C-alpha positions, -999 to 999 in steps of 0.1 A, spaced: -630 -33 -327 -658 -33 -352 -633 -48 -381 -624 -74 -354 -656 -86 -349 -671 -84 -378 -639 -115 -387 -651 -132 -352 -683 -133 -373 -670 -145 -408 -653 -180 -389 -689 -187 -380 -691 -190 -416 -678 -218 -437 -642 -211 -446 -644 -205 -484 -681 -189 -481 -659 -160 -451 -631 -155 -477 -656 -144 -505 -679 -124 -484 -647 -106 -464 -641 -97 -506 -673 -83 -511 -670 -60 -480 -634 -45 -493 -650 -38 -527 -678 -19 -509 -649 3 -487 -664 -15 -455 -624 -22 -449 -606 -10 -421 -581 21 -426 -550 29 -409 -548 67 -407 -515 73 -391 -485 85 -406 -465 56 -402 -432 47 -384 -401 59 -403 -383 28 -381 -410 2 -400 -397 12 -438 -376 -4 -457 -359 -6 -489 -365 -40 -505 -352 -53 -539 -350 -14 -551 -388 -8 -539 -391 21 -512 -420 0 -488 -432 23 -460 -436 -7 -436 -417 -39 -437 -455 -56 -431 -466 -71 -463 -499 -92 -474 -489 -126 -489 -508 -143 -518 -538 -160 -513 -560 -141 -501 -563 -117 -531 -561 -142 -556 -578 -123 -587 -565 -80 -574 -594 -72 -568 -588 -55 -533 -549 -45 -535 -560 -8 -527 -586 -16 -497 -557 -41 -485 -530 -10 -486 -551 15 -468 -555 -7 -440 -520 -3 -432 -499 -30 -453 -467 -17 -462 -474 -37 -497 -498 -59 -513 -492 -94 -532 -522 -105 -554 -526 -145 -567 -515 -169 -573 -524 -162 -614 -523 -188 -641 -526 -178 -678 -558 -195 -682 -588 -193 -655 -590 -225 -634 -617 -237 -606 -585 -254 -590 -593 -283 -563 -630 -298 -553 -645 -286 -523 -644 -291 -497 -609 -276 -499 -599 -253 -474 -604 -258 -433 -595 -241 -400 -574 -254 -374 -585 -229 -344 -571 -249 -317 -537 -246 -334 -544 -211 -347 -537 -223 -383 -553 -237 -417 -549 -262 -443 -557 -252 -478 -556 -275 -513 -571 -244 -530 -551 -255 -566 -549 -221 -574 -578 -215 -580 -585 -180 -601 -598 -160 -627 -570 -162 -657 -546 -135 -666 -564 -112 -685 -588 -102 -660 -563 -98 -631 -539 -76 -655 -574 -52 -664 -577 -52 -629 -540 -38 -624 -548 -6 -647 -563 7 -615 -543 35 -601 -523 14 -573 -523 31 -537 -488 17 -526 -466 -11 -537 -482 -45 -555 -467 -78 -567 -483 -104 -586 -473 -141 -578 -477 -162 -608 -481 -200 -613 -490 -223 -636 -519 -241 -650 -527 -274 -635 -529 -287 -671 -501 -270 -687 -481 -287 -715 -450 -264 -707 -454 -246 -671 -423 -230 -678 -439 -213 -704 -474 -202 -678 -445 -183 -660 -432 -163 -691 -469 -155 -706 -475 -145 -666 -444 -120 -666 -454 -110 -701 -488 -97 -696 -484 -85 -661 -449 -63 -673 -455 -25 -662 -488 -31 -647 -474 -48 -611 -442 -34 -592 -424 -70 -588 -434 -104 -594 -430 -133 -569 -427 -170 -593 -443 -195 -574 -427 -226 -576 -436 -238 -542 -474 -245 -538 -478 -283 -525 -515 -282 -540 -502 -284 -580 -490 -319 -589 -454 -318 -598 -453 -282 -592 -424 -280 -568 -401 -302 -589 -395 -268 -604 -377 -262 -575 -345 -289 -583 -314 -271 -595 -319 -284 -634 -356 -273 -633 -350 -239 -616 -323 -234 -640 -342 -240 -671 -371 -215 -656 -350 -187 -643 -331 -191 -678 -362 -182 -695 -374 -156 -674 -341 -141 -674 -348 -137 -718 -379 -127 -713 -373 -98 -689 -340 -88 -711 -362 -84 -744 -392 -61 -718 -367 -45 -697 -369 -11 -723 -374 16 -701 -378 0 -664 -369 -32 -645 -392 -51 -621 -380 -72 -592 -387 -113 -596 -393 -133 -565 -391 -166 -562 -417 -181 -535 -399 -219 -519 -415 -246 -500 -396 -247 -462 -392 -287 -460 -360 -280 -482 -328 -296 -477 -296 -282 -470 -283 -289 -505 -314 -280 -523 -313 -242 -502 -280 -238 -518 -287 -248 -549 -317 -224 -551 -293 -190 -536 -271 -199 -566 -298 -203 -594 -316 -167 -584 -282 -152 -576 -265 -168 -613 -299 -159 -629 -302 -123 -620 -337 -126 -595 -339 -101 -568 -350 -127 -539 -368 -152 -523 -401 -158 -503 -391 -182 -472 -417 -195 -473 -451 -212 -489 -470 -235 -466 -460 -270 -457 -467 -302 -461 -453 -313 -430 -477 -322 -399 -464 -314 -364 -472 -340 -336 -490 -316 -313 -517 -309 -341 -547 -302 -315 -575 -295 -344 -599 -321 -354 -593 -313 -395 -553 -316 -383 -552 -347 -411 -563 -329 -440 -543 -329 -471 -526 -296 -490 -503 -270 -470 -507 -260 -439 -501 -227 -428 -505 -202 -397 -489 -208 -361 -474 -242 -364 -456 -233 -397 -434 -203 -376 -405 -225 -362 -403 -243 -391 -403 -214 -422 -374 -195 -394 -358 -222 -396 -353 -223 -433 -355 -184 -435 -319 -189 -416 -307 -217 -436 -312 -192 -466 -296 -160 -445 -264 -179 -440 -263 -197 -479 -270 -158 -488 -237 -142 -472 -225 -136 -507 -255 -136 -530 -267 -102 -517 -304 -117 -525 -336 -103 -508 -352 -123 -479 -388 -122 -474 -401 -140 -447 -433 -157 -444 -452 -185 -428 -469 -182 -394 -464 -143 -389 -490 -137 -359 -470 -110 -336 -450 -87 -332 -421 -111 -317 -430 -130 -345 -419 -104 -373 -386 -94 -349 -377 -133 -351 -382 -132 -391 -359 -101 -392 -332 -115 -371 -330 -142 -392 -322 -124 -421 -352 -110 -438 -357 -71 -449 -395 -78 -445 -423 -103 -444 -458 -114 -454 -485 -125 -435 -521 -143 -440 -537 -165 -418 -533 -145 -387 -558 -124 -398 -585 -150 -403 -583 -151 -361 -568 -117 -353 -587 -96 -380 -578 -69 -401 -568 -48 -372 -539 -67 -363 -515 -51 -390 -517 -15 -371 -509 -33 -338 -479 -53 -357 -463 -19 -366 -470 -6 -332 -455 -35 -311 -428 -34 -338 -412 -3 -334 -413 -7 -296 -399 -38 -295 -367 -25 -321 -362 6 -301 -363 -12 -270 -332 -30 -282 -314 -2 -299 -322 -6 -330 -332 27 -348 -347 8 -382 -353 -22 -395 -322 -28 -412 -303 -29 -386 -317 -55 -368 -317 -77 -399 -296 -110 -395 -288 -98 -356 -281 -132 -335 
């Protein structure tokens, strides 16, 4: 309750200042701790990784790999840090982060602000207390954006548990063009070459993070390329550039990516389309976008996800949300006769 009260206090501050203050509090050891043993019904094997539960922290909160262990201690089954780019960059000018409280949503146009690959890699040398992934991006002014992803993979190989290739942020001009088949084949091919050269003792899963605003042919192409080039999974989805007509908050017209409750329906429909296209590809699917309740997680699992990620809901519900989600989800699974997440995945 104290941590949830602190979260409400943070919402009185300017959004980006509140974000930085929350990071400082976590680094000072003031974050929540979930001391429960965990419910085996929520454990899952994801692309060869054993997760204590299926609920992960999405990229965007811990951009510079500063608080992955405190967030694992708070109860997340896995944590994704980043987005990180080879060179540090300031991102887009502010203000660039906006709460939409009446819609339980956020709009951001951050632009991959981060401290760069070297500091990120150094922090990942800290012993990890669970599964930690690295979300890789490209610098805004890079002349070879695909080369930036390869550089990130090479530098962080062996320092994290999996990689997410972010080709879907709407806040770096032209980045989403990498989702087109020809560009994606070049990216996946170069990543495969780098991965094969690095894989001497242990391999690490590679996930592709995609946008929710995709046509059916684009979904089919992404699944085909990802499977054909040996990627392990797809994260569905990043933020949307669409604006639902029923948004009510005063900041609803700000440019950038929309996340939170209004994204739930769109991202889940897109997830189901990926699930349908994935019938013979056997890629792991992670559901993200709009999750704020156990019912939301359940909908993602029923749409084909074997794990989920959230971030925006923490802004409005506080860090105690994770423990509540795990409790409620386990109850819901059992009430429907499922002994595990695996049994519920993709069930109609």
